[in-house]
PLY file of the C-alpha trace (Angstrom):
ply
format ascii 1.0
element vertex 269
property float x
property float y
property float z
element edge 268
property int vertex1
property int vertex2
end_header
158.75 80.35 104.86
162.31 80.78 106.10
162.99 83.63 103.70
159.84 85.53 104.67
160.25 85.17 108.41
163.97 85.94 108.35
163.32 89.01 106.22
160.70 90.13 108.69
163.14 89.69 111.56
165.84 91.74 109.87
163.43 94.52 108.93
162.13 94.77 112.48
165.70 95.27 113.76
166.09 98.28 111.51
162.83 100.08 112.25
163.04 103.75 111.46
160.60 106.55 112.28
157.09 105.33 111.68
155.66 108.55 110.29
156.60 112.07 109.48
156.60 114.56 112.33
153.34 116.14 111.16
151.47 112.83 110.99
148.79 112.17 113.62
149.61 109.96 116.58
147.04 107.26 117.41
145.46 107.59 120.84
145.08 105.27 122.60
148.37 103.78 121.41
148.12 100.74 119.18
150.12 98.69 121.67
147.17 98.93 124.07
144.21 98.05 121.85
144.74 94.36 121.02
142.75 92.01 123.24
144.43 89.21 125.15
144.03 85.62 123.92
142.20 82.96 125.94
144.00 81.33 128.85
146.78 78.91 127.99
148.34 81.00 125.22
151.94 82.19 125.53
153.09 85.35 123.80
156.05 85.00 121.45
157.92 88.17 122.33
160.82 87.08 120.13
158.56 86.31 117.18
159.34 88.11 113.97
155.83 89.57 114.10
155.82 91.34 117.44
155.51 95.05 118.05
155.33 98.07 115.76
155.75 97.85 112.00
155.90 100.37 109.18
154.22 100.40 105.78
157.53 99.36 104.24
157.93 96.42 106.65
154.44 95.23 105.88
154.83 95.62 102.13
158.10 93.70 101.90
156.77 90.87 104.08
153.49 90.62 102.18
154.86 90.30 98.66
158.45 91.20 97.88
157.73 91.37 94.16
154.98 93.97 94.65
156.42 95.63 97.73
156.77 99.05 96.14
153.15 99.09 94.94
151.83 97.75 98.24
153.72 100.38 100.19
152.48 103.06 97.80
148.89 101.89 98.30
149.26 101.83 102.08
150.66 105.33 102.12
147.97 106.58 99.73
145.29 105.15 102.01
146.88 107.01 104.92
148.95 104.43 106.80
150.04 105.84 110.15
151.23 102.94 112.28
150.90 99.20 112.74
151.23 96.84 115.69
151.02 93.06 116.00
151.35 90.17 118.42
151.70 86.40 118.13
150.76 83.75 120.70
151.02 79.95 120.78
149.04 77.27 122.62
151.40 74.37 123.12
148.88 71.70 124.10
146.57 72.21 121.12
149.35 73.19 118.68
147.62 76.42 117.75
148.94 79.89 117.04
147.09 83.20 117.12
148.07 86.43 115.41
146.47 89.82 115.99
147.28 93.13 114.38
145.96 96.66 114.12
146.79 99.18 111.41
145.91 102.83 111.96
145.04 105.03 108.99
144.53 108.77 108.92
140.80 108.29 108.36
137.96 105.83 108.07
137.83 106.00 104.29
141.45 104.94 103.93
140.93 102.06 106.36
137.93 100.80 104.37
139.79 101.16 101.09
142.61 99.03 102.47
140.15 96.42 103.75
138.66 96.17 100.25
142.09 95.71 98.68
143.10 93.14 101.30
139.94 91.10 100.75
140.50 91.00 97.00
144.09 89.91 97.48
143.33 87.21 100.02
140.57 85.71 97.88
143.04 85.33 95.02
145.60 83.56 97.20
146.10 79.84 96.40
145.58 78.93 100.05
142.13 80.58 100.20
139.32 78.02 100.51
136.11 79.85 101.35
134.62 82.84 103.11
134.01 82.85 106.87
130.95 84.66 108.22
130.43 86.43 111.54
127.61 88.53 113.01
127.86 91.74 114.99
130.99 92.93 113.18
130.87 95.36 110.25
132.49 96.11 107.86
134.57 92.94 107.73
135.60 89.94 105.72
136.67 86.49 106.80
138.44 83.61 105.13
139.31 79.97 105.66
142.79 79.06 104.45
144.50 75.71 103.97
148.26 75.31 103.69
148.66 71.90 102.10
152.45 71.85 102.20
152.45 72.25 105.98
149.19 70.42 106.75
147.82 73.41 108.64
144.61 75.40 108.36
143.66 78.88 109.47
140.66 81.15 109.90
141.13 84.89 109.58
138.90 87.91 110.08
139.66 91.53 109.31
137.41 94.48 110.11
137.38 98.26 110.26
136.42 100.25 113.31
136.83 103.99 113.02
140.13 104.66 111.29
141.69 101.30 112.21
141.91 97.93 110.49
142.07 94.94 112.83
143.16 91.42 111.89
142.60 88.28 113.96
143.84 84.91 112.73
144.19 81.44 114.25
146.15 78.54 112.73
146.10 74.88 113.77
147.14 71.45 112.60
143.42 70.59 112.73
140.41 72.26 111.16
139.09 73.31 114.55
139.73 77.03 115.05
136.83 78.85 113.35
134.81 79.17 116.55
137.84 80.53 118.41
138.61 82.98 115.62
135.01 84.21 115.63
134.92 84.66 119.40
138.25 86.47 119.48
137.23 88.71 116.59
133.92 89.69 118.22
135.73 90.43 121.49
138.27 92.56 119.64
135.53 94.45 117.80
133.57 95.13 120.99
136.60 96.29 122.97
138.37 98.26 120.24
138.17 102.05 120.57
135.76 103.83 118.28
138.72 105.59 116.69
142.37 106.26 117.44
142.47 109.51 115.49
139.64 112.03 116.04
137.17 111.98 113.16
137.47 115.75 112.92
141.04 115.20 111.69
140.19 112.60 109.06
141.04 113.70 105.50
137.49 113.02 104.28
136.17 115.44 106.90
138.57 118.20 105.94
137.11 121.42 104.54
138.91 120.80 101.25
138.99 117.03 100.61
141.66 115.73 98.28
140.24 114.87 94.87
141.45 112.25 92.41
141.35 108.50 91.94
143.83 105.77 92.78
143.95 102.28 91.24
142.92 99.42 93.50
145.75 96.99 94.21
144.60 93.61 95.44
146.98 92.61 98.21
146.32 89.95 100.82
146.95 90.39 104.52
147.86 86.77 105.21
151.26 86.99 103.55
152.74 89.03 106.37
150.63 87.80 109.26
149.14 84.33 109.17
152.22 82.62 107.78
153.92 83.63 111.02
151.33 81.59 112.88
151.92 78.68 110.50
155.62 78.78 111.36
154.79 78.78 115.07
152.51 75.76 114.71
155.08 73.86 112.66
157.75 74.62 115.22
155.52 73.28 118.00
154.88 70.10 116.02
158.55 69.50 115.29
159.58 70.13 118.88
156.92 67.79 120.18
158.13 65.06 117.84
161.74 65.62 118.89
160.86 65.65 122.58
161.85 69.28 123.15
159.87 71.53 125.45
158.58 74.44 123.34
158.83 76.89 126.22
162.52 76.09 126.62
163.37 76.22 122.92
164.09 79.34 120.92
161.01 80.97 119.43
160.58 80.50 115.69
161.90 83.30 113.56
163.51 85.12 116.47
164.70 88.60 115.66
168.14 88.61 114.14
168.27 84.88 113.51
166.80 82.45 110.98
163.72 80.43 112.02
163.90 76.91 113.40
165.51 74.40 111.07
163.26 72.25 108.98
160.67 74.91 108.20
160.94 75.66 104.51
159.28 78.34 102.42
157.28 77.28 99.40
158.59 78.12 95.96
156.11 80.97 95.55
157.09 82.50 98.89
153.57 82.33 100.30
154.15 79.77 103.06
0 1
1 2
2 3
3 4
4 5
5 6
6 7
7 8
8 9
9 10
10 11
11 12
12 13
13 14
14 15
15 16
16 17
17 18
18 19
19 20
20 21
21 22
22 23
23 24
24 25
25 26
26 27
27 28
28 29
29 30
30 31
31 32
32 33
33 34
34 35
35 36
36 37
37 38
38 39
39 40
40 41
41 42
42 43
43 44
44 45
45 46
46 47
47 48
48 49
49 50
50 51
51 52
52 53
53 54
54 55
55 56
56 57
57 58
58 59
59 60
60 61
61 62
62 63
63 64
64 65
65 66
66 67
67 68
68 69
69 70
70 71
71 72
72 73
73 74
74 75
75 76
76 77
77 78
78 79
79 80
80 81
81 82
82 83
83 84
84 85
85 86
86 87
87 88
88 89
89 90
90 91
91 92
92 93
93 94
94 95
95 96
96 97
97 98
98 99
99 100
100 101
101 102
102 103
103 104
104 105
105 106
106 107
107 108
108 109
109 110
110 111
111 112
112 113
113 114
114 115
115 116
116 117
117 118
118 119
119 120
120 121
121 122
122 123
123 124
124 125
125 126
126 127
127 128
128 129
129 130
130 131
131 132
132 133
133 134
134 135
135 136
136 137
137 138
138 139
139 140
140 141
141 142
142 143
143 144
144 145
145 146
146 147
147 148
148 149
149 150
150 151
151 152
152 153
153 154
154 155
155 156
156 157
157 158
158 159
159 160
160 161
161 162
162 163
163 164
164 165
165 166
166 167
167 168
168 169
169 170
170 171
171 172
172 173
173 174
174 175
175 176
176 177
177 178
178 179
179 180
180 181
181 182
182 183
183 184
184 185
185 186
186 187
187 188
188 189
189 190
190 191
191 192
192 193
193 194
194 195
195 196
196 197
197 198
198 199
199 200
200 201
201 202
202 203
203 204
204 205
205 206
206 207
207 208
208 209
209 210
210 211
211 212
212 213
213 214
214 215
215 216
216 217
217 218
218 219
219 220
220 221
221 222
222 223
223 224
224 225
225 226
226 227
227 228
228 229
229 230
230 231
231 232
232 233
233 234
234 235
235 236
236 237
237 238
238 239
239 240
240 241
241 242
242 243
243 244
244 245
245 246
246 247
247 248
248 249
249 250
250 251
251 252
252 253
253 254
254 255
255 256
256 257
257 258
258 259
259 260
260 261
261 262
262 263
263 264
264 265
265 266
266 267
267 268
C-alpha cells in the first residue's frame, strides 16, 4: 500500500495539462459535481487522492505493470478529466471515496464502465456483486481485504458522458447501506452531462470507425485502496492514543503514508 499511495502523491505534485487545447471542457466543472458525505465525515485535503487527476495518473496508480495499456484505453474511450475526494469518519472508522471521470461522449463512458467491471470482478479482493435500484447503467461490488481486515462496497455508474464512483470502506461489514444511499444521491444530483451531447463523437456527422480491444481494468486499484489506508491509519492512531484530526493525513502529498501500513506483495492493497 505504501508504494501505491506514495506514487500517487508524487504524481499529483507533478500534474501537467489535463487535455490538449482543443479538448472539450466539462461544464459544470468536475470539482462541483460530487455530493457531500453524511454529517460527521472530514475531508482529507492532504490525501493522495484529492483533486484533479489525469489518465496517466490513474493508469499508473491502478496497475503499474499495465499502466501504458490502461492509459491507452482511457484515451481511446475519450478521457477528458478526472476529479476525486476522500473523507474519513473517525468515530466509526470508515472512509469514503468519490470520483468522477469525464469522457468526450456517452459511448466512451459506457465502454470504460464495462472494462472497469470486468477488471474489478477479476480482482482477488472481489467477493460478490452489490445491487441497487434507480441507477442505470451501473455495477457494484463487495470487496474484502483480508490482510488489513477491512471491507468495502463500491458502486460505479454512467450518467451522460461521465463515470461516477462511490466507495465506502470500514473495519466492519456494515457500509453497504451507506454506499447505496450515497450512490443514489450522487446519481440523482449529478448533471445529465458535462459535455453537450451534440459534441459527443458518436453524434458527429462522420463517426470514427474501427474496433478496439477490451482491456479489463479495475477501478478499485486507484481509489478504494486509498480509503483502506485511511481506515488503517484511524485504527492505528486510535490504538496509539493519537487524535486523528491532529495527526498527519495518510499518504499526504509529497511524503510517504503513515508508518506501519504496508502494501501487499501484488501491489493491490
